[in-house]
C-alpha positions in Angstrom: 0.0 0.0 0.0 3.0 2.3 0.0 2.7 5.2 -2.3 1.2 8.6 -3.1 -2.3 9.6 -4.2 -2.7 12.7 -6.2 -5.0 15.4 -4.8 -7.8 16.2 -7.2 -11.5 16.1 -6.5 -12.8 12.9 -7.9 -15.8 12.3 -10.1 -18.5 11.5 -7.6 -19.0 7.7 -7.4 -22.6 8.0 -8.5 -21.5 9.6 -11.8 -18.8 7.0 -12.7 -21.2 4.6 -14.5 -22.6 7.5 -16.6 -19.1 8.8 -17.3 -18.0 5.4 -18.5 -21.1 5.1 -20.7 -20.3 8.5 -22.2 -16.8 7.4 -23.1 -18.1 4.2 -24.7 -20.6 6.2 -26.7 -17.8 8.6 -27.9 -15.6 5.6 -28.7 -18.3 4.1 -30.9 -18.7 7.4 -32.7 -15.0 7.4 -33.3 -15.1 4.0 -34.9 -14.3 1.7 -32.0 -16.2 -1.6 -31.6 -17.2 -1.2 -28.0 -19.5 -3.9 -26.6 -19.2 -3.7 -22.8 -16.9 -1.2 -21.1 -15.1 -2.7 -18.0 -14.5 -0.3 -15.1 -10.9 -0.3 -14.0 -9.5 1.1 -10.8 -10.8 4.7 -10.5 -9.7 7.3 -8.0 -9.4 10.9 -9.3 -10.9 9.9 -12.7 -13.2 7.3 -14.0 -11.1 4.7 -16.0 -12.5 1.9 -18.1 -11.4 -0.6 -20.7 -13.6 -0.2 -23.8 -13.9 -3.9 -24.4 -13.2 -5.5 -26.8 -11.1 -2.6 -28.3 -7.6 -2.4 -27.0 -8.4 1.1 -25.6 -8.7 2.5 -22.1 -10.8 5.7 -21.6 -9.8 8.1 -18.8 -12.6 10.6 -17.9 -12.4 13.7 -15.7 -14.7 16.6 -15.0 -13.8 19.5 -17.3 -13.4 22.1 -14.6 -10.9 20.0 -12.7 -9.1 18.3 -15.5 -5.3 17.8 -15.8 -5.7 15.7 -18.9 -4.2 18.2 -21.3 -0.9 18.4 -19.5 -0.8 14.7 -19.0 -1.3 14.1 -22.8 1.4 16.5 -23.7 3.8 14.8 -21.3 2.9 11.3 -22.6 3.2 12.2 -26.2 6.8 13.4 -25.7 7.7 10.4 -23.5 6.4 8.0 -26.1 8.5 9.7 -28.8 11.5 9.3 -26.5 10.9 5.6 -26.1 10.1 5.8 -22.4 8.6 2.8 -20.6 5.0 4.0 -20.5 1.6 3.0 -21.8 1.0 5.4 -24.7 -2.1 7.1 -26.0 -4.3 4.9 -28.2 -2.9 5.3 -31.8 -6.2 4.5 -33.5 -7.9 7.6 -32.0 -7.1 11.3 -32.2 -4.6 12.2 -29.6 -6.5 15.1 -28.1 -8.6 15.8 -25.0 -12.2 15.0 -26.1 -15.1 17.0 -24.6 -18.4 15.5 -23.8 -20.7 17.8 -21.9 -19.0 18.7 -18.7 -16.6 15.7 -19.0 -13.2 15.5 -20.7 -11.6 12.2 -21.7 -8.5 10.8 -23.3 -7.9 7.4 -24.8 -5.0 5.1 -24.0 -3.6 1.8 -25.2 -5.0 -1.2 -23.2 -2.7 -4.0 -22.3 -4.2 -7.2 -20.9 -2.3 -8.1 -17.7 -0.9 -11.7 -17.6 -2.7 -13.6 -14.8 -0.5 -14.0 -11.7 2.4 -12.1 -13.3 4.6 -10.1 -10.9 7.4 -7.7 -11.4 10.5 -7.6 -9.2 11.4 -4.5 -7.3 14.6 -4.3 -9.4 12.6 -4.5 -12.7 10.4 -1.6 -11.6 13.4 0.5 -10.4 15.2 0.0 -13.7 12.1 1.1 -15.6 11.9 4.1 -13.3 15.5 5.0 -14.1 14.7 4.9 -17.8 11.6 7.0 -17.2 13.6 9.7 -15.3 16.1 9.7 -18.2 13.3 10.4 -20.6 11.7 13.0 -18.4 15.0 14.9 -18.3 14.7 15.2 -22.1 11.2 16.8 -22.1 11.1 20.1 -24.1 12.2 23.1 -22.1 8.8 24.7 -22.5 7.0 21.7 -21.2 9.4 21.0 -18.4 9.2 24.7 -17.4 5.4 24.4 -17.1 5.5 21.4 -14.7 4.2 22.2 -11.1 6.2 21.7 -8.0 5.8 18.5 -6.1 4.5 20.7 -3.2 1.4 21.7 -5.2 -0.7 18.8 -3.9 0.9 18.9 -0.5 -0.3 22.4 0.1 -3.8 21.2 -0.8 -3.4 18.4 1.7 -2.6 20.9 4.4 -5.7 22.9 3.5 -7.8 19.8 3.9 -6.4 19.2 7.3 -7.2 22.8 8.4 -10.9 22.4 7.2 -12.8 20.8 10.0 -15.7 20.0 7.7 -13.6 18.4 4.9 -12.8 15.1 6.7 -15.9 14.0 8.6 -14.7 10.4 8.8 -11.5 11.4 10.6 -11.3 11.9 14.4 -10.0 15.2 15.6 -7.1 13.4 17.3 -6.0 11.9 14.0 -6.5 15.2 12.2 -4.2 17.0 14.6 -1.7 14.2 14.4 -1.6 14.5 10.6 -1.4 18.3 10.7 1.4 18.4 13.2 3.3 15.7 11.4 2.8 17.5 8.1 4.2 20.8 9.5 7.3 19.2 11.0 8.0 17.2 7.8 7.6 20.2 5.6 9.9 22.3 7.7 12.6 19.7 7.3 11.9 19.1 3.6 12.2 22.9 3.0 15.7 22.8 4.6 16.9 19.9 2.5 15.4 20.3 -0.9 17.4 23.0 -2.7 16.7 24.1 -6.2 19.5 22.0 -7.7 17.8 18.8 -6.4 14.6 19.5 -8.4 14.2 17.3 -11.5 11.2 16.1 -13.6 9.7 13.1 -11.8 6.6 10.9 -12.3 5.3 11.9 -8.9 3.2 8.8 -8.3 5.2 5.7 -9.5 3.5 3.3 -7.1 2.3 -0.2 -8.0 -1.1 0.9 -9.1 0.6 3.0 -11.8 2.7 0.2 -13.2 1.5 -2.2 -15.8 3.2 -5.0 -17.7 3.8 -4.4 -21.4 5.5 -7.2 -23.3 6.8 -8.6 -20.1 8.3 -5.4 -18.9 7.1 -2.7 -16.5 5.5 0.4 -18.0 4.1 3.5 -16.2 0.7 5.0 -16.5 -1.0 8.2 -15.1 1.1 11.3 -15.9 -1.2 13.9 -14.3 1.2 13.8 -11.3 4.4 14.6 -13.3 6.1 17.4 -11.5 9.4 19.0 -10.5 10.7 17.5 -7.3 13.6 15.6 -5.6 14.5 12.2 -6.9 13.7 10.8 -3.4 10.0 11.7 -3.8 9.7 9.1 -6.5 12.0 6.6 -4.8 9.8 6.6 -1.7 7.3 4.5 -3.8 9.9 1.8 -4.4 10.7 -1.3 -2.4 13.7 -0.5 -0.1 15.8 -3.2 -1.7 15.8 -1.4 -5.0 17.1 1.9 -3.6 20.8 1.0 -3.9 20.3 0.9 -7.7 20.2 4.7 -7.7 23.6 5.0 -6.0 25.0 7.5 -3.6 23.0 10.4 -5.1 20.2 9.3 -2.8 20.0 11.2 0.6 18.7 8.7 3.2 17.2 11.5 5.4 15.4 13.1 2.4 14.1 9.7 1.3 12.7 9.0 4.8 11.1 12.5 4.9 9.5 12.0 1.4 8.1 8.6 2.3 6.7 10.0 5.6 5.1 12.9 3.9 3.6 10.5 1.3 1.9 8.7 4.2 0.5 11.9 5.5 -0.8 12.8 2.0 -2.3 9.3 1.4 -4.0 9.1 4.8 -5.5 12.5 4.3 -6.7 12.0 0.7 -8.0 8.5 1.3 -10.0 9.8 4.3 -11.4 12.6 2.1 -12.7 9.9 -0.3 -13.4 7.2 2.3 -16.4 5.6 0.6 -14.7 4.8 -2.7 -13.1 1.4 -3.4 -10.6 0.5 -0.7 -9.8 4.0 0.5 -10.7 3.3 4.1 -8.2 0.5 4.2 -5.5 2.7 2.7 -6.3 5.6 5.1 -6.0 3.3 8.1 -2.8 1.7 6.9 -1.1 5.0 6.4 -2.4 6.4 9.7 -0.8 3.4 11.4 2.5 4.1 9.7 2.4 7.7 11.0 1.6 6.7 14.6 4.1 3.8 14.8 7.0 5.0 12.5 6.8 8.6 11.4 5.8 10.5 14.6 8.3 8.7 16.8 11.0 9.4 14.2 10.4 13.2 14.5 10.9 13.3 18.2 
């Protein structure tokens, strides 16, 4: 369950079936043979396989969409040969509008039953992804947000006593205090020269298997941040692959802040999928590992 979750108001759960139906309808209008869309894991967006076409639809509300930036990043990464799932080649590579919804279409890859990727395979793929991100055009790279963008939104949620009704005041205060202490230490360690283009959310839910190799999905989270922010999503045994450039203290701080972020955002969307389980897991990490480590 280790990993980050991007802050962005999700499509309400009640609207997800309609959003997926709208994507299937648009897919048919664009020439796809869509019989029965299959909902995939949805958090900030509704995501569905437009079965039997090898296409995945990603749907967001237009007023809250990051799909345009994501598509620009993915197009350049595909051209650079990065290990990613690319936009669907059989459809126009644009953000499609449908009422108050926006959607993009991506290549679908059936996942081999029972297949698992080793921590080293994922880490090697992440190294390749970072190398490609470093080669993004200067204009696009210059437009990427800071990794702190979503963290500031997390702090705002923790300060809003009506935003997290499922969370106790004790847990809210624990998260707020931990956030403030972590941010103070991060600000002291993350200098401008440590900021690079990173995925932002390279956790296991954003890794798929393509031709037996790991490939990344979901580029709304691409941002400028320290290498350690991405590495906090990896298994500890893979960290040595990145050499002495990794700062252990900064890695611990990033992983700890990721748990604060995940606990907060999962609690804000507690009724969706397995968010309650994730919120409780990360809260336990903060109580047992993070807060004592800040003493």
